[in-house]
C-alpha positions as CSV (number, residue, x, y, z in Angstrom):
1,X,165.7,151.5,105.3
2,X,163.2,152.6,102.6
3,X,164.0,156.3,103.0
4,X,167.8,155.5,103.0
5,X,167.4,153.4,99.9
6,X,165.5,156.1,98.0
7,X,168.1,158.7,99.1
8,X,171.0,156.6,97.7
9,X,169.1,155.9,94.5
10,X,168.4,159.6,94.1
11,X,171.9,160.7,94.9
12,X,173.5,158.4,92.4
13,X,170.8,158.9,89.8
14,X,170.1,155.2,89.6
15,X,167.0,153.7,88.0
16,X,166.3,150.1,89.3
17,X,166.6,147.7,86.3
18,X,163.8,145.2,86.1
19,X,165.8,142.9,83.8
20,X,168.4,142.5,86.6
21,X,165.7,142.0,89.2
22,X,166.7,145.1,91.1
23,X,164.1,145.2,93.9
24,X,165.8,146.2,97.1
25,X,164.8,144.6,100.5
26,X,164.0,147.5,102.8
27,X,163.2,145.7,106.1
28,X,166.4,145.4,108.2
29,X,164.9,142.7,110.5
30,X,164.7,140.3,107.5
31,X,168.4,140.9,106.9
32,X,169.2,140.2,110.5
33,X,167.1,137.0,110.4
34,X,169.1,135.7,107.4
35,X,172.4,136.3,109.1
36,X,171.1,134.6,112.2
37,X,169.9,131.6,110.2
38,X,173.4,131.2,108.8
39,X,175.0,131.5,112.3
40,X,177.6,133.9,111.0
41,X,180.8,134.4,113.1
42,X,184.4,135.7,112.7
43,X,185.5,132.3,111.4
44,X,183.3,132.6,108.3
45,X,184.0,133.7,104.8
46,X,180.6,134.7,103.4
47,X,179.6,135.0,99.7
48,X,176.9,137.5,98.8
49,X,175.5,137.4,95.2
50,X,173.8,140.6,94.1
51,X,175.1,142.9,96.8
52,X,173.0,145.9,95.5
53,X,173.3,148.9,97.8
54,X,175.2,147.0,100.4
55,X,172.9,146.9,103.4
56,X,173.2,143.2,103.9
57,X,176.9,143.4,103.0
58,X,177.6,145.9,105.8
59,X,175.7,143.8,108.4
60,X,177.7,140.7,107.3
61,X,181.0,142.6,107.6
62,X,180.2,143.4,111.2
63,X,179.9,139.7,112.1
64,X,182.0,137.7,109.6
65,X,185.7,137.4,109.1
66,X,185.5,138.1,105.4
67,X,182.7,139.0,103.0
68,X,182.8,138.5,99.2
69,X,180.3,140.9,97.7
70,X,179.5,140.2,94.0
71,X,177.5,142.7,91.9
72,X,177.0,142.7,88.2
73,X,175.8,146.3,87.8
74,X,178.8,148.7,87.5
75,X,176.8,151.7,89.0
76,X,175.8,149.7,92.0
77,X,179.4,148.4,92.4
78,X,180.5,152.1,92.6
79,X,178.0,152.7,95.4
80,X,179.3,149.6,97.2
81,X,182.9,150.9,97.0
82,X,181.9,154.4,98.1
83,X,179.7,153.2,101.0
84,X,181.8,150.2,102.3
85,X,185.4,151.1,101.4
86,X,186.2,151.6,105.1
87,X,185.7,147.8,105.8
88,X,188.9,145.9,105.4
89,X,187.2,142.6,105.5
90,X,185.0,143.2,102.4
91,X,186.1,142.1,98.9
92,X,183.9,143.8,96.2
93,X,183.8,142.1,92.8
94,X,182.0,143.4,89.7
95,X,180.8,140.8,87.3
96,X,178.6,137.8,86.5
97,X,178.9,135.3,89.4
98,X,178.8,132.5,86.8
99,X,181.8,133.9,84.9
100,X,184.2,135.4,87.4
101,X,186.7,133.8,89.7
102,X,185.4,133.8,93.3
103,X,187.6,133.4,96.3
104,X,186.9,130.5,98.7
105,X,183.9,130.8,100.9
106,X,182.2,128.5,103.5
107,X,178.8,130.2,103.7
108,X,176.4,132.1,101.5
109,X,174.0,134.8,102.6
110,X,172.3,136.5,99.7
111,X,169.3,138.0,98.0
112,X,170.3,137.1,94.5
113,X,168.6,138.4,91.4
114,X,165.5,136.2,90.9
115,X,166.2,136.1,87.1
116,X,169.2,133.8,87.7
117,X,167.7,131.6,90.5
118,X,168.0,128.2,88.7
119,X,171.3,128.9,87.1
120,X,172.8,130.2,90.3
121,X,171.5,127.2,92.3
122,X,173.1,124.7,89.9
123,X,176.3,126.7,90.0
124,X,176.3,126.7,93.8
125,X,175.6,123.0,94.2
126,X,178.8,122.2,92.4
127,X,180.8,124.1,95.0
128,X,181.9,123.3,98.6
129,X,180.2,125.2,101.3
130,X,178.7,124.6,104.8
131,X,175.4,126.5,104.6
132,X,173.6,128.9,102.3
133,X,170.7,131.2,103.3
134,X,169.1,132.7,100.3
135,X,165.9,134.6,99.4
136,X,164.0,133.4,96.4
137,X,160.7,134.0,94.7
138,X,158.0,132.1,96.7
139,X,157.0,129.8,93.8
140,X,160.6,128.9,93.1
141,X,161.4,128.2,96.8
142,X,158.4,125.8,97.1
143,X,159.7,123.9,94.1
144,X,162.9,123.3,96.0
145,X,161.2,121.4,98.8
146,X,158.2,119.9,96.9
147,X,156.9,116.4,97.5
148,X,156.4,113.8,94.8
149,X,153.0,114.0,93.2
150,X,152.6,117.7,93.8
151,X,152.4,120.4,91.1
152,X,155.7,122.0,92.2
153,X,157.7,118.7,92.1
154,X,160.2,118.5,89.2
155,X,163.7,118.4,87.9
156,X,164.8,121.2,90.2
157,X,163.5,119.3,93.3
158,X,165.3,116.1,92.5
159,X,168.6,117.9,91.7
160,X,168.6,119.9,94.9
161,X,167.5,116.8,97.0
162,X,170.4,114.9,95.7
163,X,172.9,117.5,96.8
164,X,171.5,119.2,99.9
165,X,168.9,119.4,102.7
166,X,166.4,122.2,102.1
167,X,164.5,124.2,104.7
168,X,161.8,126.8,103.9
169,X,162.2,129.3,106.7
170,X,160.3,132.5,106.3
171,X,157.7,134.1,104.1
172,X,158.5,137.7,102.9
173,X,155.7,139.8,101.6
174,X,156.4,141.6,98.4
175,X,155.9,145.0,100.0
176,X,159.1,144.5,102.0
177,X,160.9,145.3,98.8
178,X,161.3,148.6,96.8
179,X,160.3,148.9,94.0
180,X,157.5,146.5,95.0
181,X,157.8,143.3,92.8
182,X,154.9,141.2,91.5
183,X,155.7,138.2,93.7
184,X,156.3,137.3,97.4
185,X,159.5,135.7,98.5
186,X,160.8,133.1,101.0
187,X,164.0,132.6,102.9
188,X,165.6,129.2,102.1
189,X,168.4,127.4,103.9
190,X,170.5,124.8,102.1
191,X,173.0,122.5,103.8
192,X,175.1,120.2,101.6
193,X,175.0,116.5,102.5
194,X,176.3,113.1,101.4
195,X,174.2,111.9,98.4
196,X,171.1,110.1,99.7
197,X,171.3,107.4,97.0
198,X,173.9,106.1,94.5
199,X,173.8,106.7,90.8
200,X,176.1,105.1,88.3
201,X,177.0,108.4,86.6
202,X,176.0,111.7,88.0
203,X,176.3,113.8,84.8
204,X,174.2,111.4,82.8
205,X,171.7,110.9,85.6
206,X,170.9,114.6,85.6
207,X,170.6,114.5,81.8
208,X,168.1,111.7,82.3
209,X,166.2,113.7,84.9
210,X,166.0,116.7,82.6
211,X,164.7,114.6,79.8
212,X,161.9,112.7,81.6
213,X,160.7,115.7,83.6
214,X,159.8,117.5,80.3
215,X,157.0,114.9,80.3
216,X,156.5,114.5,84.0
217,X,152.7,113.8,83.7
218,X,153.2,110.8,81.5
219,X,154.0,107.3,82.6
220,X,157.7,106.6,82.9
221,X,157.8,104.1,79.9
222,X,156.3,106.8,77.7
223,X,158.5,109.6,79.1
224,X,161.6,107.5,78.4
225,X,160.9,107.1,74.7
226,X,162.2,110.5,73.5
227,X,165.3,110.0,75.7
228,X,166.0,106.6,74.1
229,X,165.2,108.0,70.7
230,X,167.9,110.6,71.2
231,X,170.3,107.8,71.8
232,X,169.4,106.4,68.3
233,X,168.2,103.2,69.8
234,X,165.9,101.3,67.3
235,X,162.2,101.7,68.2
236,X,161.7,98.0,68.8
237,X,164.5,97.8,71.3
238,X,163.5,101.1,72.9
239,X,160.0,99.8,73.6
240,X,161.4,96.6,75.1
241,X,163.8,98.6,77.3
242,X,161.2,101.1,78.4
243,X,158.8,98.3,79.4
244,X,161.5,96.5,81.4
245,X,162.7,99.4,83.7
246,X,161.5,99.4,87.3
247,X,158.4,101.6,87.9
248,X,157.7,101.9,84.2
249,X,153.9,102.1,85.0
250,X,154.3,105.1,87.3
251,X,153.9,108.7,86.3
252,X,157.2,110.6,86.5
253,X,155.9,113.3,88.8
254,X,154.9,110.6,91.4
255,X,158.3,109.0,91.7
256,X,160.6,109.7,94.6
257,X,164.2,110.7,93.9
258,X,165.4,107.3,95.2
259,X,163.1,105.5,92.8
260,X,164.4,107.6,89.9
261,X,167.9,106.7,90.9
262,X,167.1,103.0,90.9
263,X,165.5,103.4,87.5
264,X,168.5,105.2,86.1
265,X,170.9,102.6,87.4
266,X,168.9,99.8,85.9
267,X,168.7,101.6,82.5
268,X,172.4,102.5,82.6
269,X,173.4,98.8,83.1
270,X,170.8,97.5,80.7
271,X,171.9,99.7,77.9
272,X,175.5,98.7,78.4
273,X,174.5,95.0,78.3
274,X,172.7,95.6,75.0
275,X,175.6,97.5,73.4
276,X,174.1,101.0,73.8
277,X,176.5,102.5,76.4
278,X,175.0,105.7,77.8
279,X,178.4,107.2,78.7
280,X,179.5,107.1,75.0
281,X,176.2,108.5,73.7
282,X,175.6,111.4,76.1
């Protein structure tokens, strides 16, 4: 595939753009693995983000009922149209995945641009799908499945845990890509699930998680103070509230997602009782 990739790039006079994370996977057996992990069949409508030169797109089209290939680069979109126009079950869309209308899909198989990994993941978790098999930068992938107390554990971990089961499947060395990037990669599988714990307000819960994880090495009572300050709660009241929440003595990075949910629910109700309703202030 390396030779074929270079030939296409040369023929179309394309220069891979670093800002768009244009590093092309050139090992076909990795593409086959990704398709296998998603159990693709003719009943599936598969979304691919960052279709690039179309190697994965073509393999998907041979197995799926429908493939939605999204590519932001207009020059690469032309290559996709030229190469894959013969496939009636491929829809090629040019644009930013976060801004365009995407047809319904039930599975995702993709090597998305690493520069949009977080943004894309939050976008995807707000949609209905059965399974997503994605390739991410190794460091990012490990953050998705990190355990409390580890360096990689953070807001991203908690957010993904709330929405989906995460499996780290395969390590991909950086020299499987061309041009060779600076980092290694991993294949990740996400399967949406019922929320593992209840929160009083999901939108505000994730605002709460974002706020306290900016200070994840501090004890919860201290990490809460800027959050309460943003709500314009008097300092005296804020101190009493922070001291009263469950697990206030624990460091944020050591708390399990379920414990964070319990803390938030207590805080949500307590602030309502004291006349500082969260849903009106955030």
